[in-house]
N, C-alpha and C positions, 0 to 999 in steps of 0.2 A: 451670207447676209450679215450686214453690220448690226451688232447688238446695240449700237448707239441709236439707231432708228427705233428699235423696240423701246428703249429707255425713254426717249423723247416722247413717244406716243403715250406711254403709261403715265408719265408725269403730267402731260397735258390732259389726259383723261381724268385723273384725280382732281385736277384743278377745275375742269368743267363741271364735274359732278358735285363737288363741295360748294362751288359757287351757286349752283341751282338750288341746292338744299338750303343753304344759308339764306338765299333770297326768299324762299317759301317760308322758312321758319321765323325769320326776323332776328335770329341769333347769330353768333359767330363761332367758327371752328377754331379751337386751339390747334396751332400748328407746331408740332414737336419734331424738329429735325434731330436725328440721332446718328451716331457712328459707333461701330463696334471697335473698341480699343485693341491695341496689340496684345497678344496673349489669349484672346478669346477663341473659341472653336471656329467661329465664323469671322470673316472680315467683310466690311462693307458699310453701307449707310442706308438711310431711309427717311421718310417723312410720315409721321402718324398724325392724322387730323381727326379731331374728336369734338363733337358738339354734345353737351349734356344739359339736361333740364331746360330744353327749349320749349317754345310754345307748341310746336307741332311734333317734334321728335324728342322723346325722353332720353334717347341715346342714339347717336349716329356716329359710327367710326368708319374711316376710310384711310387705309394705309398703303403707301408705296414702299417697297424694299428692293434693294439690289445688293446681293451678298455673294461671296465666294467661300468655298470650303474645301478641305482636303479630301473628304470622302462622302459620297452620297449616303444618306441614312436609309435604313430598310424601307421606310414608307415610300421612297421615291424609286425603288428598283424592283418592285414586285413583278412588273411587266418587262423589265430589262435587267435580268440577273447578270448579264455579261458586264454591266457597268457598276456592279456592287463594289463599293469602296473607291470609286474613281473620283478624282477632283472634279468640282462642279461650279457652275455659276447659275444663279437663280434671280429672277426679277419678276415683280408682279404688282398688281393693285388688287386689294381685297377689301370688301366693305360689307357691313351689316347695319341696317337702319331699323331701329325700334321706335315706331310712332307712339305717341302718348295715348291717342284714342284707340280703344279696343276694336273699333270697326275698321281701322286702317291696318293693312297687313304689314308684317315684318318682311324684309327682303334681304337676300344675300346675292352678291355678285363677286366673281373673281376671274381675273385673266392673268396668265403667267407664262413665262418661258423658262425652261431649264436647258442647260447644255452641260455636257460632260465629255471628258477625253476617254475614248475607247482604248482597249488594250493595243490596238494597231496604230494608235497615235492620232486617229481621226477625231475631229470634234463632232459630236452628235447633238443636235438640238431638237427639242420638241415643245409643244404648246399644250395648254390646258385652260379650263375655265368653265364659265356658264353663269346662269342666274336662276334662282328659284324663289318662289313666293310662299309665304307661310301666313295665311289668314287666321284670324281668331273667330270671325263670323263669315259665313260663306255667301258670296254673290256671284252668280253665274256669269254676269257680264264682265266682272273683274277678271275672272279666270280666263275667259275667252279672249279678252283684250291682251292679257299678258302672253298667252300662248300664241296668239296671232302675230304679235310683235316679234316673238322669238322665231317663229316660222319664217316671217318675211325677211328677217335679218340674215337668215341662212340661205334663203332661196337662191341668191345669185351664185352660190357655190355648189349647188346641186340639190335637187328635190328630195334626195334620200337623207340629207343631213338632219333635218328636223326630226323625222321619226326615229332615227338612230339616236340622236342626242337626247330626245325626250325620254326614250326608254332607258337610256343610260342614267339620266337624272332620277327617274323613278327607282331604279335599282340602287343607286348610290344613297339618295337621301331617304333611307329607310331605317327606322330604329329596329334592328333585327331582334334585339332582346325583348321587344314588345310586339313584333310583327305589325308595325304601324308606320305609315308614311309620316314624314316630317311636315309636309304641307301639300300644296297642289302641284308641286314640281315646276318644271320649266325645261331648261336644257343644260347638259353637262357633257364635257369631253375631257379626256386626259390622254397623256402619252401620244399626242396627235402630231404626225409629221408626214402623213401619207400624200399630201399635195406638194411636198418639197417645202423648203423654208419660207420662201416669199409668199406662196399661196396659202400655206398654213397660217402664217402671220396675218394674212388678209382675213381669214376666218375669225381669228381672235379679235381683230379690229371691228369687224361687223357686229360681234357680240357686245363689245364694250360700247360702241357707238349707239346701240339700240337701247341701252339700259334706261336712260331718262325717259324715253318715249314709252317704254314698257311699264314703268313704275310710277312716275310722278303724277299722272292723271288719276291714278287710283287713290293716292293720298289726298289730292285736291278734292276728290269726290266725297271722301269719307271723314275728313278731318273735323268737320263741324257737327257730325251726327251726335245727338245727345246720348249720354250713357250714365250708368250709375254703379253702385257697388257690385251688383251681380256681374255686369260685364267686365268690370275691372278684375274681380276675383277669377273669372274664367280666363282672361288674358294672362294673368300671372301664372295660373295653373298650366296653360299651354306653353308659356315661356319656359317652364321647367323641362318640358320635352325638348325644347331647343337646346337648352344647356346639356341635357343628356347626350344628344347626338354629337354636339361639338366636342365634348370631352371624351366620349367613348369611341366614336366611329370616324370622326372627320380626319382625313389624311393630311389636310393642310395644318391642322393643329398638331398632329403627331410629327409631321415633317419639321415644323418650327421648333418644337420642344426637343426632338431627337437630335437636331443639327446644332443646337446651342443658340437658337434665335432669341430675339428680345421678347421676353415673356409678356410685358405690358402691351406690346403691339400685337402679339399672337392672340391675346385674349380680349382684344377690343370688340370682338363679336358678342361678348356676353351681355345679356340684358342687365339693366341696373337693378331690377327687382324680378324675382321669380318665386314660385311656391310649388309645393308638392302635397298631394292628398292621398291617403291610403285607399286604394281600390275605388277611386272616384269614378262615377259614371253619371253622365247627364241624363236627365229624365226624358223619356220618349215624348215627342211632340214639341220639344223646345228647340230654339235656334242652336243651342250648344250641341244637342243630339244630332241635329241636321248636319252640322259641320262634320261630325265624325262619320256619319253615314254616307254623305254625298260628296264631300270635298276632300277629306283626309283619306282618300282611297286612290288607287290607280284607275284612271279613266281617260278616255279620249275627249279632249276639250274642243276639238275643231271638227 
């Protein structure tokens, strides 16, 4: 499989998504093209696009990167120990959107390809990615829509993929130090090559192509909902959990930092504001308590 086809798809996906988000928000993405100079641990380039202080999105980051390196970092080889220390190539699109309105959910999506040279000289390629939703206030219809879109995107590749990738997502996006889910989940897959390069790439494309359908209607539905200081304080508190996961558990963050990636681009997923409260618990009977009891839990949404 030609890596150029993967790169062209990813660059086009980034453009489609940021164009749609800018149209909704009314703002503009800053486009920051970068290149790793000679002497850096990684070589390559990328495009980081960021929208901050928009009308709809407080921070929306969407990055494309294409890098090569002399040896795979530990975060990329836990399932492929035979490739530990092998030269590699990685490319992907990663995004996190933080809406301003607390009733609109945060979303994460990532699609990526890695390839490495095995000890026998063969090039081994695999794919990963997915998308997951992190609401601050729970709406059953939003969760169902998001999961239905994920299921429908994967259906052409096999009815077993959605339940597999849904469980994988629940397992992965868990704050193990708190025994707490990050959000309502979605789909997640990694080290995926079981269909062969072309068909595994087709799975990746189905996930990327479904993103706008899965997410944008939810923001459109919630962006004008009135809110006050209470809702804003809850949003910032829950964003603190998002920061905890990204810094403590996220393999993408670890991969970028361990491999010598561009720190500013790696951390574009961080919210602009977050807060922490000691032993905070929502009062029973409140929407905030309902979120934790019925939404930030593992459940079947379909």
